[in-house]
N, CA and C atoms as a LAMMPS dump frame, in Angstrom:
ITEM: TIMESTEP
0
ITEM: NUMBER OF ATOMS
399
ITEM: BOX BOUNDS ff ff ff
-5.0000000000000000e+02 5.0000000000000000e+02
-5.0000000000000000e+02 5.0000000000000000e+02
-5.0000000000000000e+02 5.0000000000000000e+02
ITEM: ATOMS id mol type element x y z
1 1 1 N -84.537 -54.023 342.444
2 1 2 C -83.955 -54.628 343.619
3 1 3 C -84.511 -53.946 344.868
4 2 1 N -85.011 -54.746 345.772
5 2 2 C -85.539 -54.219 347.022
6 2 3 C -84.381 -53.86 347.943
7 3 1 N -84.434 -52.679 348.507
8 3 2 C -83.351 -52.233 349.384
9 3 3 C -83.82 -52.296 350.834
10 4 1 N -83.145 -53.117 351.621
11 4 2 C -83.457 -53.235 353.037
12 4 3 C -82.724 -52.186 353.853
13 5 1 N -81.575 -51.756 353.358
14 5 2 C -80.762 -50.751 354.032
15 5 3 C -80.446 -49.667 353.018
16 6 1 N -80.624 -48.401 353.373
17 6 2 C -80.284 -47.332 352.428
18 6 3 C -78.801 -47.39 352.042
19 7 1 N -78.501 -47.147 350.779
20 7 2 C -77.13 -47.228 350.277
21 7 3 C -76.18 -46.353 351.079
22 8 1 N -76.609 -45.193 351.498
23 8 2 C -75.721 -44.302 352.242
24 8 3 C -75.345 -44.859 353.614
25 9 1 N -76.051 -45.889 354.084
26 9 2 C -75.734 -46.511 355.36
27 9 3 C -74.794 -47.708 355.22
28 10 1 N -74.388 -48.017 353.995
29 10 2 C -73.507 -49.148 353.734
30 10 3 C -72.12 -48.678 353.318
31 11 1 N -71.141 -49.489 353.615
32 11 2 C -69.792 -49.292 353.094
33 11 3 C -69.485 -50.537 352.256
34 12 1 N -69.385 -50.333 350.949
35 12 2 C -69.102 -51.442 350.034
36 12 3 C -67.651 -51.381 349.593
37 13 1 N -67.006 -52.544 349.625
38 13 2 C -65.62 -52.649 349.197
39 13 3 C -65.482 -53.867 348.298
40 14 1 N -64.611 -53.763 347.31
41 14 2 C -64.333 -54.897 346.445
42 14 3 C -62.9 -54.79 345.945
43 15 1 N -62.403 -55.878 345.375
44 15 2 C -61.04 -55.932 344.857
45 15 3 C -61.076 -56.38 343.414
46 16 1 N -59.979 -56.128 342.719
47 16 2 C -59.834 -56.595 341.341
48 16 3 C -58.383 -56.96 341.095
49 17 1 N -58.171 -57.864 340.16
50 17 2 C -56.829 -58.235 339.753
51 17 3 C -56.532 -59.707 339.841
52 18 1 N -57.249 -60.446 340.653
53 18 2 C -57.022 -61.876 340.782
54 18 3 C -57.618 -62.605 339.579
55 19 1 N -56.876 -63.565 339.036
56 19 2 C -57.367 -64.352 337.899
57 19 3 C -57.146 -65.842 338.17
58 20 1 N -58.016 -66.697 337.628
59 20 2 C -57.905 -68.139 337.879
60 20 3 C -56.914 -68.823 336.929
61 21 1 N -55.697 -68.329 336.884
62 21 2 C -54.661 -68.89 336.019
63 21 3 C -53.488 -69.285 336.904
64 22 1 N -53.159 -70.587 336.989
65 22 2 C -52.081 -70.994 337.891
66 22 3 C -50.712 -70.436 337.498
67 23 1 N -50.538 -70.047 336.247
68 23 2 C -49.261 -69.488 335.815
69 23 3 C -49.166 -67.988 336.056
70 24 1 N -50.305 -67.329 336.114
71 24 2 C -50.328 -65.883 336.349
72 24 3 C -51.519 -65.585 337.245
73 25 1 N -51.275 -65.481 338.512
74 25 2 C -52.354 -65.35 339.498
75 25 3 C -53.01 -63.976 339.52
76 26 1 N -52.326 -62.967 338.966
77 26 2 C -52.889 -61.624 338.964
78 26 3 C -52.791 -61.006 337.58
79 27 1 N -53.731 -60.115 337.286
80 27 2 C -53.695 -59.325 336.053
81 27 3 C -53.967 -57.884 336.472
82 28 1 N -52.912 -57.109 336.535
83 28 2 C -53.029 -55.718 336.947
84 28 3 C -53.139 -54.754 335.79
85 29 1 N -53.463 -55.258 334.597
86 29 2 C -53.607 -54.356 333.453
87 29 3 C -54.825 -53.458 333.658
88 30 1 N -54.708 -52.244 333.188
89 30 2 C -55.788 -51.261 333.34
90 30 3 C -57.106 -51.803 332.8
91 31 1 N -57.076 -52.413 331.617
92 31 2 C -58.299 -52.928 331.013
93 31 3 C -58.954 -54.008 331.852
94 32 1 N -58.145 -54.947 332.332
95 32 2 C -58.701 -56.024 333.16
96 32 3 C -59.275 -55.474 334.461
97 33 1 N -58.531 -54.579 335.115
98 33 2 C -58.991 -54.041 336.394
99 33 3 C -60.309 -53.29 336.259
100 34 1 N -60.414 -52.423 335.261
101 34 2 C -61.645 -51.636 335.096
102 34 3 C -62.822 -52.511 334.672
103 35 1 N -62.566 -53.533 333.845
104 35 2 C -63.639 -54.464 333.473
105 35 3 C -64.119 -55.237 334.699
106 36 1 N -63.18 -55.634 335.56
107 36 2 C -63.554 -56.347 336.789
108 36 3 C -64.354 -55.443 337.726
109 37 1 N -63.963 -54.179 337.817
110 37 2 C -64.729 -53.236 338.646
111 37 3 C -66.143 -53.082 338.109
112 38 1 N -66.283 -52.901 336.811
113 38 2 C -67.62 -52.763 336.226
114 38 3 C -68.466 -54.007 336.465
115 39 1 N -67.849 -55.181 336.381
116 39 2 C -68.58 -56.429 336.647
117 39 3 C -69.016 -56.494 338.115
118 40 1 N -68.161 -56.062 339.021
119 40 2 C -68.525 -56.036 340.44
120 40 3 C -69.684 -55.082 340.7
121 41 1 N -69.627 -53.91 340.078
122 41 2 C -70.716 -52.943 340.251
123 41 3 C -72.043 -53.522 339.758
124 42 1 N -71.995 -54.218 338.627
125 42 2 C -73.219 -54.833 338.088
126 42 3 C -73.744 -55.906 339.046
127 43 1 N -72.854 -56.755 339.568
128 43 2 C -73.283 -57.8 340.503
129 43 3 C -73.848 -57.208 341.79
130 44 1 N -73.243 -56.114 342.254
131 44 2 C -73.695 -55.479 343.49
132 44 3 C -74.932 -54.605 343.292
133 45 1 N -75.258 -54.305 342.033
134 45 2 C -76.423 -53.474 341.753
135 45 3 C -76.256 -52.037 342.218
136 46 1 N -75.065 -51.491 342.036
137 46 2 C -74.786 -50.126 342.466
138 46 3 C -73.929 -49.422 341.424
139 47 1 N -73.827 -48.121 341.529
140 47 2 C -73.015 -47.365 340.567
141 47 3 C -71.632 -47.029 341.114
142 48 1 N -71.386 -47.323 342.408
143 48 2 C -70.061 -47.064 342.97
144 48 3 C -69.812 -47.944 344.192
145 49 1 N -68.54 -48.132 344.501
146 49 2 C -68.14 -48.768 345.755
147 49 3 C -67.403 -47.714 346.579
148 50 1 N -67.367 -47.931 347.863
149 50 2 C -66.708 -46.968 348.738
150 50 3 C -65.189 -47.158 348.748
151 51 1 N -64.74 -48.394 348.668
152 51 2 C -63.31 -48.684 348.619
153 51 3 C -63.064 -49.751 347.568
154 52 1 N -62.166 -49.455 346.652
155 52 2 C -61.768 -50.418 345.619
156 52 3 C -60.279 -50.646 345.743
157 53 1 N -59.869 -51.927 345.813
158 53 2 C -58.469 -52.253 346.017
159 53 3 C -57.921 -53.15 344.912
160 54 1 N -56.646 -52.955 344.616
161 54 2 C -55.928 -53.9 343.775
162 54 3 C -55.704 -55.14 344.628
163 55 1 N -56.059 -56.3 344.109
164 55 2 C -56.004 -57.522 344.904
165 55 3 C -54.58 -57.923 345.266
166 56 1 N -53.638 -57.685 344.365
167 56 2 C -52.242 -58.051 344.621
168 56 3 C -51.346 -57.346 343.617
169 57 1 N -50.078 -57.266 343.933
170 57 2 C -49.078 -56.701 343.029
171 57 3 C -48.913 -57.632 341.834
172 58 1 N -48.872 -57.073 340.641
173 58 2 C -48.685 -57.861 339.42
174 58 3 C -47.295 -57.555 338.867
175 59 1 N -46.363 -58.506 338.957
176 59 2 C -45.005 -58.244 338.488
177 59 3 C -44.893 -58.15 336.964
178 60 1 N -45.936 -58.518 336.234
179 60 2 C -45.895 -58.511 334.77
180 60 3 C -46.513 -57.26 334.142
181 61 1 N -47.143 -56.429 334.953
182 61 2 C -47.759 -55.194 334.463
183 61 3 C -47.056 -54.024 335.13
184 62 1 N -46.696 -52.982 334.374
185 62 2 C -46.087 -51.814 335.024
186 62 3 C -47.013 -51.29 336.127
187 63 1 N -46.443 -51.045 337.289
188 63 2 C -47.237 -50.582 338.43
189 63 3 C -48.016 -49.32 338.092
190 64 1 N -47.401 -48.427 337.319
191 64 2 C -48.067 -47.179 336.956
192 64 3 C -49.366 -47.441 336.196
193 65 1 N -49.387 -48.482 335.36
194 65 2 C -50.61 -48.826 334.622
195 65 3 C -51.703 -49.282 335.576
196 66 1 N -51.347 -50.128 336.525
197 66 2 C -52.329 -50.591 337.515
198 66 3 C -52.867 -49.424 338.333
199 67 1 N -51.981 -48.528 338.737
200 67 2 C -52.397 -47.388 339.548
201 67 3 C -53.254 -46.405 338.76
202 68 1 N -53.04 -46.32 337.453
203 68 2 C -53.895 -45.466 336.625
204 68 3 C -55.343 -45.93 336.673
205 69 1 N -55.548 -47.242 336.792
206 69 2 C -56.917 -47.762 336.902
207 69 3 C -57.591 -47.223 338.161
208 70 1 N -56.831 -47.113 339.26
209 70 2 C -57.394 -46.538 340.486
210 70 3 C -57.816 -45.094 340.256
211 71 1 N -56.952 -44.337 339.578
212 71 2 C -57.271 -42.934 339.28
213 71 3 C -58.539 -42.825 338.446
214 72 1 N -58.634 -43.639 337.408
215 72 2 C -59.798 -43.607 336.515
216 72 3 C -61.068 -43.96 337.284
217 73 1 N -60.989 -44.976 338.133
218 73 2 C -62.165 -45.403 338.893
219 73 3 C -62.668 -44.307 339.822
220 74 1 N -61.75 -43.619 340.5
221 74 2 C -62.16 -42.559 341.425
222 74 3 C -62.669 -41.345 340.644
223 75 1 N -61.958 -40.94 339.612
224 75 2 C -62.394 -39.768 338.835
225 75 3 C -63.746 -39.985 338.164
226 76 1 N -64.022 -41.217 337.752
227 76 2 C -65.287 -41.506 337.071
228 76 3 C -66.438 -41.716 338.053
229 77 1 N -66.139 -41.756 339.35
230 77 2 C -67.187 -41.928 340.351
231 77 3 C -67.534 -43.376 340.639
232 78 1 N -66.829 -44.315 340.039
233 78 2 C -67.111 -45.736 340.284
234 78 3 C -66.557 -46.199 341.628
235 79 1 N -65.598 -45.475 342.164
236 79 2 C -65.04 -45.775 343.49
237 79 3 C -64.822 -44.456 344.221
238 80 1 N -65.108 -44.442 345.499
239 80 2 C -64.88 -43.241 346.302
240 80 3 C -63.412 -43.165 346.745
241 81 1 N -62.881 -44.296 347.18
242 81 2 C -61.508 -44.377 347.656
243 81 3 C -60.845 -45.6 347.032
244 82 1 N -59.504 -45.598 347.035
245 82 2 C -58.76 -46.693 346.428
246 82 3 C -57.653 -47.151 347.363
247 83 1 N -57.276 -48.409 347.197
248 83 2 C -56.211 -48.951 348.016
249 83 3 C -55.577 -50.164 347.366
250 84 1 N -54.718 -50.822 348.122
251 84 2 C -54.033 -52.019 347.64
252 84 3 C -54.15 -53.111 348.685
253 85 1 N -53.961 -54.333 348.248
254 85 2 C -54.026 -55.485 349.13
255 85 3 C -52.879 -56.426 348.774
256 86 1 N -52.309 -57.043 349.779
257 86 2 C -51.241 -58.023 349.585
258 86 3 C -50.001 -57.451 348.91
259 87 1 N -49.738 -56.174 349.106
260 87 2 C -48.483 -55.561 348.672
261 87 3 C -47.531 -55.643 349.86
262 88 1 N -46.281 -55.971 349.615
263 88 2 C -45.313 -55.938 350.707
264 88 3 C -44.763 -54.515 350.835
265 89 1 N -43.864 -54.317 351.759
266 89 2 C -43.407 -52.977 352.087
267 89 3 C -42.878 -52.175 350.913
268 90 1 N -41.951 -52.735 350.145
269 90 2 C -41.361 -51.964 349.047
270 90 3 C -42.385 -51.685 347.952
271 91 1 N -43.315 -52.627 347.736
272 91 2 C -44.357 -52.414 346.723
273 91 3 C -45.309 -51.308 347.165
274 92 1 N -45.695 -51.324 348.421
275 92 2 C -46.577 -50.287 348.964
276 92 3 C -45.898 -48.924 348.926
277 93 1 N -44.618 -48.877 349.29
278 93 2 C -43.883 -47.612 349.255
279 93 3 C -43.811 -47.066 347.834
280 94 1 N -43.552 -47.93 346.877
281 94 2 C -43.468 -47.497 345.482
282 94 3 C -44.824 -46.983 345.001
283 95 1 N -45.89 -47.723 345.309
284 95 2 C -47.233 -47.311 344.889
285 95 3 C -47.645 -46.004 345.561
286 96 1 N -47.429 -45.91 346.856
287 96 2 C -47.81 -44.697 347.581
288 96 3 C -47.049 -43.476 347.108
289 97 1 N -45.769 -43.648 346.829
290 97 2 C -44.954 -42.543 346.338
291 97 3 C -45.408 -42.099 344.96
292 98 1 N -45.694 -43.062 344.087
293 98 2 C -46.179 -42.731 342.737
294 98 3 C -47.476 -41.935 342.825
295 99 1 N -48.378 -42.347 343.695
296 99 2 C -49.677 -41.69 343.806
297 99 3 C -49.569 -40.281 344.392
298 100 1 N -48.47 -39.951 345.033
299 100 2 C -48.287 -38.593 345.574
300 100 3 C -47.962 -37.582 344.486
301 101 1 N -47.481 -38.047 343.336
302 101 2 C -47.111 -37.141 342.252
303 101 3 C -48.313 -36.728 341.418
304 102 1 N -48.299 -35.516 340.961
305 102 2 C -49.366 -35.053 340.074
306 102 3 C -50.726 -35.041 340.74
307 103 1 N -51.755 -35.158 339.917
308 103 2 C -53.14 -35.141 340.391
309 103 3 C -53.655 -36.575 340.45
310 104 1 N -53.076 -37.375 341.348
311 104 2 C -53.431 -38.787 341.432
312 104 3 C -54.191 -39.081 342.72
313 105 1 N -54.942 -40.156 342.677
314 105 2 C -55.709 -40.607 343.834
315 105 3 C -54.772 -41.107 344.925
316 106 1 N -54.905 -40.598 346.11
317 106 2 C -54.089 -41.071 347.235
318 106 3 C -54.606 -42.437 347.678
319 107 1 N -53.719 -43.294 348.108
320 107 2 C -54.124 -44.602 348.611
321 107 3 C -54.765 -44.43 349.979
322 108 1 N -55.964 -44.943 350.12
323 108 2 C -56.703 -44.793 351.372
324 108 3 C -56.658 -46.049 352.227
325 109 1 N -56.145 -47.134 351.668
326 109 2 C -56.11 -48.367 352.433
327 109 3 C -55.046 -49.315 351.932
328 110 1 N -54.559 -50.139 352.846
329 110 2 C -53.624 -51.214 352.514
330 110 3 C -54.005 -52.403 353.379
331 111 1 N -54.296 -53.519 352.745
332 111 2 C -54.759 -54.698 353.469
333 111 3 C -53.791 -55.847 353.242
334 112 1 N -53.398 -56.512 354.33
335 112 2 C -52.613 -57.725 354.214
336 112 3 C -52.791 -58.546 355.478
337 113 1 N -52.596 -59.845 355.318
338 113 2 C -52.716 -60.723 356.471
339 113 3 C -51.393 -60.703 357.216
340 114 1 N -51.451 -60.329 358.484
341 114 2 C -50.24 -60.275 359.289
342 114 3 C -50.631 -60.401 360.749
343 115 1 N -50.029 -61.332 361.417
344 115 2 C -50.275 -61.508 362.849
345 115 3 C -49.072 -62.228 363.461
346 116 1 N -49.118 -62.446 364.739
347 116 2 C -48.04 -63.191 365.382
348 116 3 C -47.975 -64.628 364.874
349 117 1 N -49.108 -65.166 364.451
350 117 2 C -49.139 -66.542 363.97
351 117 3 C -48.909 -66.647 362.468
352 118 1 N -49.386 -65.683 361.7
353 118 2 C -49.277 -65.722 360.23
354 118 3 C -48.286 -64.649 359.794
355 119 1 N -47.025 -65.035 359.562
356 119 2 C -45.986 -64.071 359.238
357 119 3 C -45.414 -64.325 357.85
358 120 1 N -46.163 -65.027 357.006
359 120 2 C -45.701 -65.354 355.667
360 120 3 C -45.389 -64.141 354.816
361 121 1 N -46.018 -63.022 355.082
362 121 2 C -45.773 -61.817 354.287
363 121 3 C -44.309 -61.404 354.381
364 122 1 N -43.658 -61.688 355.522
365 122 2 C -42.244 -61.366 355.655
366 122 3 C -41.391 -62.217 354.724
367 123 1 N -41.693 -63.481 354.634
368 123 2 C -40.923 -64.38 353.771
369 123 3 C -41.21 -64.12 352.302
370 124 1 N -42.46 -63.836 351.966
371 124 2 C -42.854 -63.643 350.567
372 124 3 C -42.328 -62.354 349.985
373 125 1 N -42.249 -61.335 350.767
374 125 2 C -41.998 -60.017 350.198
375 125 3 C -40.72 -59.346 350.682
376 126 1 N -39.834 -60.072 351.242
377 126 2 C -38.601 -59.431 351.712
378 126 3 C -37.746 -58.938 350.551
379 127 1 N -37.779 -59.63 349.421
380 127 2 C -36.967 -59.266 348.278
381 127 3 C -37.844 -59.101 347.048
382 128 1 N -37.452 -58.238 346.127
383 128 2 C -38.173 -58.165 344.844
384 128 3 C -38.174 -59.536 344.173
385 129 1 N -39.177 -59.803 343.381
386 129 2 C -39.387 -61.09 342.726
387 129 3 C -38.193 -61.54 341.897
388 130 1 N -37.461 -60.613 341.298
389 130 2 C -36.418 -60.979 340.36
390 130 3 C -35.101 -61.358 341.022
391 131 1 N -34.985 -61.29 342.349
392 131 2 C -33.742 -61.69 343.008
393 131 3 C -33.822 -63.155 343.385
394 132 1 N -32.691 -63.781 343.516
395 132 2 C -32.679 -65.197 343.908
396 132 3 C -32.89 -65.305 345.411
397 133 1 N -33.435 -66.421 345.831
398 133 2 C -33.767 -66.623 347.247
399 133 3 C -32.558 -66.933 348.082
């Protein structure tokens, strides 16, 4: 692969966890996440990304399992930093608190769409999934 820009001059970021299943939009299992990261690395033609994020909270996978994938990715050198995307407040607080314990990767980023015009994150994430609306 011809390199037009030296790798050290780039910041590469990717996400994992989204799946094309209308019944289950995310798969936060450790195996799926790490396989998706490896596939991204192969497509990008690199051995690591600078930031790797969980695409969304998966209510069907224990959060600790999803977060372990972040730890494995950083420890193995496949990702420099880790973060989450589309987590609402309580999910982010739970993930960030979990990552503070032990020798775990600290969350370096949190991405979500939020503006004066797009405030859907407030409606979507005000309550845990298992409560009635």
